[in-house]
C-alpha positions, 0 to 999 in steps of 0.5 A, a space after each residue: 500500500 502506498 500512502 501519501 501524507 498531504 501536508 507532510 512537511 508540517 509537524 503532525 505530517 512529519 510525525 505520521 510519516 516517520 511512524 508509518 515508515 518505522 512502525 507500520 513498515 509501509 514500503 512507500 510513503 509520499 510526502 505531499 506539499 505545495 512545494 516539491 523541493 520542500 517535500 523532497 528536503 523533508 523526505 531526505 531528513 526523515 529517511 535519515 531518521 528512519 534509516 531503512 525507509 523509502 520516503 519520497 517527496 512530491 507536489 500534492 497532486 502527484 502524491 495523491 495520484 500515486 497513493 492508495 490512501 491519502 492522509 490530510 494534515 493541513 491547517 484548516 485554513 488550507 483544508 478546502 483549497 487543498 482538497 479542491 487541488 487534489 480532488 481529481 486524483 482521489 477518486 476511488 481512494 480513501 482520504 483520512 482527514 486529520 484536520 481540526 478547525 482551530 481558531 487561528 487567534 485562539 487554538 483552545 477553541 474551534 472556529 468552523 465554517 459550518 456545523 459540519 466537521 472538517 471531515 464531513 466538509 471534505 466528504 461533501 466536496 469530494 462526493 461518494 467516489 472518495 471514502 472519507 475517514 476521520 482520524 488522528 485529530 487528538 494525537 500530538 506531533 510529539 507523541 507521533 515522533 516519540 518512537 521509543 516511548 509507550 503510546 499514551 493516546 487512543 485514536 478515535 476513528 469515524 467514517 460511514 464506510 465500514 470497509 474503509 474504516 476497518 482498513 484505516 483502523 488496521 493501519 493505525 494498529 500497525 503504527 502502535 496505537 489502539 484504534 477505536 471505532 467512534 461511529 459515523 463520520 458526523 461523530 468527528 464533530 465531537 472528536 475534533 472538539 477534544 483537541 482544543 481541550 487537550 491544547 488547553 491542558 498542555 498549556 496548563 500543565 506545560 506538556 506537549 503530549 496530552 492524549 485521550 484514553 478510553 477506559 471501561 472497555 472490557 474487550 475490543 473488536 479488532 478491525 
């Protein structure tokens, strides 16, 4: 499976790429950026850290065209524009949307364009030919890059297509996280709202790795 991380030059994107390369052992990971040279420079940097990984850098549309699964990690301000730029390359594929609509003037609160989650907005833009799954909104970039430390965060996964959601959950499990089925895509509205809370806790307790753990589950259904 070839995975493209669009927005892969940012902190969250870099962490996802590194964990995909080292923990999930994906053969090909593509970093997508609006600037091809920037993507290639970050790919070279992460290949050194991963040691054995095959990470390449591409412009966003080329990255999406070559991938089977696309993970979107851009800021909310670039969310709609980026989706429109790569929409033609995503037909028949899975989009994993990690976007959280944080208020740029205060990251401890949300500022959405509508009542929908970012993932629901992505689905509305792309139509039924793309299966949108929401995940990774509550995982800190620091936690993603801390490969030698125990994972202290569950990943809540939302989506309307059971097969696509199961495929994404299996990938998340290989990355070293516990993936939990959080229901249909509309539940991403609630998952997104946890992120400002975590940011607030990070600030209050001077941390950078606050995460969510769901307790009281006596058993889990493997994806």
